[in-house]
C-alpha positions in Angstrom: 0.1 0.0 0.0 2.8 2.5 0.9 4.4 1.7 -2.4 1.2 2.5 -4.4 1.0 5.9 -2.4 4.6 6.5 -3.3 3.9 5.7 -6.9 0.9 7.9 -7.2 2.6 10.9 -5.6 5.4 10.6 -8.3 2.8 10.7 -11.1 0.3 12.8 -9.4 0.1 15.4 -12.0 -0.1 12.9 -14.8 -2.8 11.3 -13.2 -5.0 14.5 -13.6 -4.3 14.6 -17.1 -4.8 10.9 -17.6 -8.2 11.2 -15.7 -9.3 14.1 -18.0 -8.4 12.7 -21.4 -9.9 9.4 -20.2 -13.3 10.7 -19.5 -13.0 12.8 -22.7 -12.1 9.8 -24.9 -15.3 8.1 -23.8 -17.5 10.9 -24.8 -15.5 11.4 -28.1 -15.9 7.6 -28.9 -19.8 7.8 -28.0 -20.1 10.7 -30.4 -18.3 8.7 -33.1 -20.6 5.7 -32.4 -23.7 7.8 -32.6 -22.4 9.3 -36.0 -22.1 5.9 -37.4 -25.5 5.0 -36.4 -26.9 8.0 -37.8 -25.2 7.5 -41.1 -26.3 3.9 -41.3 -29.8 4.8 -40.6 -30.0 7.6 -43.2 -28.0 6.1 -45.9 -27.7 2.3 -45.4 -24.4 2.3 -47.4 -20.6 1.9 -46.5 -19.5 4.6 -48.6 -20.2 7.4 -46.3 -18.4 5.4 -43.4 -15.1 5.0 -45.7 -15.3 8.8 -46.5 -15.8 9.8 -43.3 -12.6 8.1 -42.2 -11.0 9.5 -45.3 -11.5 13.1 -44.3 -10.0 12.1 -40.6 -7.1 10.8 -42.3 -6.8 13.4 -44.9 -6.7 16.1 -42.0 -4.2 14.2 -40.0 -1.8 14.0 -43.0 -2.2 17.7 -44.0 -1.9 19.3 -40.4 0.6 17.1 -38.7 3.9 18.6 -40.0 2.6 22.0 -38.7 1.4 20.5 -35.5 4.5 18.9 -34.7 6.5 22.1 -35.0 3.8 24.1 -33.0 3.6 21.6 -30.3 7.5 21.8 -29.7 7.6 25.4 -29.7 4.5 26.1 -27.7 3.2 25.6 -24.3 1.8 22.0 -24.7 -1.1 22.6 -21.9 -2.3 25.4 -23.9 -2.4 23.3 -27.1 -4.3 20.4 -25.6 -6.8 22.9 -23.6 -7.3 24.6 -27.1 -7.9 21.3 -28.9 -10.4 20.3 -26.2 -12.2 23.5 -26.3 -12.8 23.7 -30.1 -13.9 19.9 -30.2 -16.5 20.8 -27.5 -17.4 23.9 -30.1 -17.6 21.3 -32.9 -20.0 18.9 -30.8 -22.2 21.9 -30.0 -22.5 23.0 -33.6 -23.6 19.3 -34.4 -25.9 19.4 -31.7 -27.5 22.7 -33.1 -27.8 20.9 -36.6 -29.6 18.1 -35.2 -31.9 20.2 -33.0 -33.2 22.2 -36.0 -33.0 19.0 -38.4 -30.8 20.6 -40.9 -28.1 18.2 -40.5 -26.5 16.8 -43.8 -23.8 14.4 -44.7 -21.2 17.1 -45.7 -21.7 18.6 -42.2 -20.4 15.3 -40.8 -17.6 15.3 -43.3 -16.4 18.9 -42.0 -16.7 17.6 -38.4 -14.5 14.6 -39.3 -11.7 16.9 -40.8 -11.8 19.2 -37.6 -11.4 16.3 -35.4 -8.6 14.8 -37.5 -7.0 18.1 -37.4 -7.3 18.5 -33.7 -6.2 15.0 -33.0 -3.0 16.0 -35.0 -2.2 18.3 -32.4 -3.6 16.5 -29.3 -1.7 13.3 -29.6 1.8 14.8 -30.1 1.0 17.3 -27.3 -0.1 14.8 -25.0 3.0 12.4 -26.0 5.4 15.2 -25.4 4.0 16.5 -22.3 4.2 13.0 -20.6 8.1 12.9 -20.2 8.0 16.3 -18.9 5.9 15.4 -16.0 6.7 11.7 -15.7 10.0 10.2 -14.4 11.5 7.9 -17.4 11.4 4.9 -15.0 7.4 5.5 -14.8 7.0 5.8 -18.4 6.0 2.3 -19.3 3.8 2.5 -16.5 1.8 5.4 -17.3 1.9 4.0 -21.0 -0.1 1.1 -19.5 -2.7 3.3 -17.8 -3.4 5.1 -21.1 -3.7 1.9 -22.8 -6.4 0.7 -20.4 -8.2 4.1 -20.9 -8.3 3.4 -24.7 -9.2 -0.3 -24.5 -11.9 0.3 -21.8 -13.5 3.2 -23.9 -13.2 1.1 -27.0 -15.6 -1.4 -25.1 -17.7 1.0 -23.1 -18.5 3.7 -25.5 -20.5 1.6 -27.9 -22.4 0.0 -25.0 -23.3 3.4 -23.3 -24.0 5.0 -26.6 -26.5 2.4 -27.4 -28.0 2.6 -24.2 -28.4 6.5 -24.3 -29.6 6.1 -27.8 -32.3 3.6 -26.7 -33.6 5.5 -23.8 -32.9 9.3 -25.0 -31.4 10.3 -28.3 -28.3 11.1 -30.3 -28.4 14.6 -29.0 -28.0 13.2 -25.4 -24.8 11.7 -26.7 -23.4 15.1 -27.9 -24.5 16.8 -24.5 -22.5 14.0 -22.8 -19.6 14.9 -25.1 -19.5 18.5 -24.3 -19.7 17.7 -20.4 -16.6 15.6 -20.8 -14.7 18.0 -22.7 -15.3 20.6 -20.1 -14.3 18.3 -17.5 -11.1 17.4 -19.3 -10.5 21.0 -19.7 -10.7 21.6 -15.8 -8.4 18.8 -15.0 -5.8 19.9 -17.6 -5.9 23.4 -16.1 -5.3 21.8 -12.7 -2.3 19.9 -14.2 1.2 21.6 -13.5 3.3 21.1 -16.9 6.3 23.0 -17.0 7.6 24.3 -20.1 9.7 21.5 -21.7 11.9 23.8 -23.5 13.3 27.6 -23.0 11.7 30.3 -24.7 13.7 31.9 -27.5 13.9 35.4 -28.7 11.0 35.6 -31.4 13.8 37.3 -33.7 16.0 34.2 -33.4 13.3 31.6 -34.3 13.6 29.9 -37.7 10.5 29.9 -39.8 7.5 27.4 -39.7 9.3 25.3 -42.8 12.7 25.6 -41.6 11.8 24.1 -38.1 9.7 21.5 -40.2 12.6 20.5 -42.0 14.8 20.3 -38.9 12.4 17.8 -37.4 12.8 15.5 -40.6 16.4 16.0 -40.6 16.9 15.0 -36.9 14.9 11.6 -37.5 16.6 10.9 -40.9 20.2 11.5 -39.4 19.6 9.0 -36.7 19.8 5.5 -38.1 18.1 4.1 -35.2 15.1 6.5 -35.4 14.7 6.4 -38.9 14.8 2.6 -39.1 12.3 2.5 -36.1 10.0 4.8 -37.9 10.1 2.3 -41.1 9.5 -0.6 -39.0 6.7 1.2 -37.2 5.0 2.3 -40.5 5.0 -1.3 -42.0 3.7 -3.0 -38.8 1.2 -0.2 -37.8 -0.3 -0.1 -41.5 -0.8 -3.7 -42.2 -2.0 -4.6 -38.4 -4.4 -1.5 -39.0 -5.9 -3.3 -42.0 -6.1 -6.5 -39.8 -8.1 -4.4 -37.3 -10.4 -3.1 -39.9 -11.2 -6.4 -41.7 -11.6 -8.2 -38.3 -15.4 -7.5 -38.2 -16.1 -8.9 -41.5 -14.0 -11.8 -40.9 -15.6 -12.8 -37.7 -18.9 -12.4 -39.1 -18.1 -14.3 -42.4 -16.8 -17.2 -40.2 -19.6 -17.3 -37.9 -22.4 -17.0 -40.7 -23.3 -13.4 -39.7 -23.7 -14.2 -35.9 -23.4 -10.8 -34.2 -23.1 -12.3 -30.6 -20.3 -14.1 -31.9 -18.6 -10.8 -33.0 -19.6 -9.2 -29.6 -17.8 -12.0 -28.0 -14.6 -11.9 -30.1 -14.4 -8.0 -29.8 -15.0 -8.2 -26.1 -12.2 -10.7 -25.6 -9.9 -8.6 -27.8 -10.5 -5.5 -25.7 -10.0 -7.7 -22.4 -6.5 -8.5 -23.9 -5.9 -4.8 -24.5 -7.0 -4.1 -21.0 -4.8 -6.9 -19.4 -1.7 -5.8 -21.3 -2.2 -2.2 -20.1 -2.6 -3.5 -16.5 0.4 -5.6 -16.9 2.5 -2.8 -18.1 1.3 -0.4 -15.5 2.4 -2.7 -12.7 6.0 -3.6 -13.8 9.5 -1.6 -13.4 10.9 -0.2 -16.5 14.2 -2.2 -16.0 13.9 -4.2 -19.4 15.2 -3.7 -22.8 12.1 -2.0 -24.4 13.3 -2.5 -27.8 13.8 -6.4 -27.3 10.5 -6.7 -25.8 8.9 -4.5 -28.4 10.3 -6.7 -31.3 9.4 -10.1 -29.5 5.8 -8.8 -28.9 5.4 -7.7 -32.3 6.2 -11.0 -33.7 3.8 -12.6 -31.3 1.2 -10.0 -32.5 1.8 -11.3 -36.1 1.3 -14.7 -34.7 -2.1 -13.7 -33.4 -3.1 -12.3 -36.7 -2.2 -15.6 -38.3 -4.2 -17.5 -35.9 -7.1 -15.2 -36.7 -6.8 -15.9 -40.3 -7.0 -19.8 -39.6 -9.8 -19.3 -37.1 -13.1 -21.0 -38.1 -15.0 -20.9 -34.9 -15.4 -18.7 -31.9 -12.5 -20.0 -29.7 -9.9 -19.8 -32.5 -11.0 -16.2 -33.5 -11.1 -15.0 -29.9 -7.5 -16.6 -29.0 -6.3 -14.9 -32.1 -7.9 -11.6 -31.4 -6.9 -11.8 -27.6 -3.1 -12.3 -28.8 -3.3 -9.5 -31.3 -4.7 -6.7 -28.8 -2.5 -8.0 -26.0 0.7 -8.1 -27.9 0.0 -4.8 -29.8 -0.6 -2.7 -26.6 2.8 -4.0 -25.0 4.6 -3.1 -28.4 3.2 0.1 -28.6 4.0 1.1 -25.0 7.7 -0.2 -25.4 7.8 2.0 -28.4 6.3 5.2 -27.0 8.2 5.0 -23.7 11.6 4.5 -25.9 10.9 7.3 -27.9 9.9 9.6 -24.9 13.1 8.6 -23.2 15.4 8.9 -26.2 14.2 11.7 -28.5 15.3 15.3 -27.7 12.3 17.1 -25.7 12.1 19.9 -28.4 11.7 17.4 -31.1 9.3 15.0 -29.3 6.2 16.7 -31.0 7.8 16.6 -34.5 8.6 12.7 -34.0 5.1 11.8 -32.9 3.3 14.0 -35.5 5.6 12.6 -38.2 4.9 9.0 -37.3 1.0 9.8 -37.1 1.2 11.4 -40.4 3.0 8.6 -42.3 0.7 5.8 -40.7 -2.3 7.9 -41.7 -1.0 8.2 -45.3 -0.3 4.7 -45.6 -3.4 3.1 -44.3 -6.0 4.7 -47.0 -3.8 3.2 -49.7 -3.6 0.0 -48.0 -7.4 -0.1 -47.6 -8.1 0.7 -51.2 -5.7 -2.2 -52.3 -6.7 -4.6 -49.6 -10.5 -5.0 -50.7 -9.8 -5.6 -54.3 -7.0 -8.0 -53.3 -9.5 -10.1 -51.0 -12.3 -10.0 -53.7 -10.3 -10.8 -57.0 -7.2 -12.5 -55.7 -7.7 -14.5 -52.4 -11.4 -15.4 -52.7 -10.8 -16.5 -56.3 -7.6 -18.3 -55.5 -8.8 -20.4 -52.5 -11.6 -22.0 -54.8 -9.5 -22.7 -58.0 -7.8 -25.8 -58.2 -5.5 -24.3 -60.7 -4.2 -21.6 -58.3 -1.2 -22.1 -56.0 -3.6 -20.7 -53.3 -5.6 -23.6 -53.5 -3.1 -25.9 -51.6 -3.8 -23.8 -48.4 -7.5 -24.7 -47.9 -6.4 -27.0 -45.0 -5.5 -23.6 -43.2 -8.5 -21.6 -44.1 -11.0 -23.8 -45.3 -12.8 -23.1 -48.8 -16.2 -21.4 -47.2 -17.2 -17.9 -46.5 -14.3 -15.7 -45.2 -11.5 -17.9 -46.4 -10.2 -15.2 -48.7 -10.1 -12.7 -45.8 -8.4 -15.4 -43.8 -5.7 -15.6 -46.4 -5.1 -11.6 -46.1 -4.9 -12.2 -42.3 -2.2 -14.9 -42.7 -0.1 -12.7 -45.2 -0.4 -9.8 -42.7 0.7 -12.1 -39.8 3.6 -13.4 -41.7 4.9 -10.0 -42.9 4.3 -8.7 -39.4 6.3 -11.4 -37.7 9.1 -11.5 -40.5 9.6 -7.7 -40.3 9.9 -7.8 -36.5 12.1 -10.7 -36.6 14.4 -9.3 -39.3 14.8 -6.1 -37.1 16.4 -8.3 -34.5 19.4 -8.6 -37.1 19.5 -4.6 -37.6 21.8 -3.3 -34.9 20.4 0.3 -35.1 17.0 -1.1 -34.0 17.8 -3.9 -31.8 20.3 -2.0 -29.8 18.9 1.6 -30.1 18.8 1.9 -26.5 22.6 1.6 -26.1 23.1 3.7 -29.3 21.1 6.6 -28.2 21.6 8.5 -25.3 18.9 9.8 -23.0 16.9 12.8 -24.0 17.8 16.2 -23.3 16.0 19.7 -23.8 18.0 20.0 -27.1 
């Protein structure tokens, strides 16, 4: 008990920040759930869903390079507060449009672009502020806390959203979202976040594009950071495709059994929460790069098992492994970066990684659909195709083509991480790079 109290005192300021962001995250995801329900009810088409996601990703890609520079050169607490306030205002606008029954699809696309742009500021600011108020030995632990928040909100938000819509309305969800933003801002204002860098004379500051270039040069000139970013891109992009296709895979394998889908998704979420709890409880005296690479390999194994799954038990095992090891790998990556990247470059690093992943995912989504339909689905049932010999792995029924896609993703993920063990700039990055300074 004494140890727990001492740990809380060390990260007391972070706990305020974490609690506010956690509650705000639940409200945001409830709103996203409500928007998806409204779109489906009005249009009964998948196109608005993908278009909505496109506007979010496009905004992140466009804004991220500027966001990283602004985060590094300005008060991170102010940036997070501003994004929360503007997000709340966007929810108020939606609430007004719904109240007067004048909401249209283009309003939601505009909302998607705004929230994507704000997220491009919020995430780097939060990640850059964390090592300022948290000792480096506690970074994996607070990463575990944040993982618990993300996974718990992933499970709770749709459930709470469905209850609120059932007994009240979509407008009630927006009111909840607005209240959570207010709560987040109040806790943020109560959090002491010192300036991570010294203020410069405005006359000595380089221009926006010069500062942006400095960030990319800093990453490229470091063999460890640039190699890590490339591997991060490959793994995150392909696993994002797997996460997106998991719902149709499970439904196809279980004859559109929604209960089976709910079970698999719940177990996946539990896997993520358990990983967060584990990381929040351990000391940081381990090689983060070694653990990250090992868990990415096991993540790939989980995706592979998902691809072979033809019943709820196997699908649940694969989903649990995928989320459990993905969370641990992500925490190891983030805590490593927060420890080794210069404080005045952290915002730009996280903004760059976010931008690259958001740029790659839509391209892979566009490719993956036709690849499943035109190649995997056809090949698995064609005796003349080399894929036909893999029926023993995935069967030949509904979902077999998507299963082959998962197997390919699992192999790519595991091989990428395994190969990285032989790249010294990644494997020994903790020894190669010195701990972060103010710059």
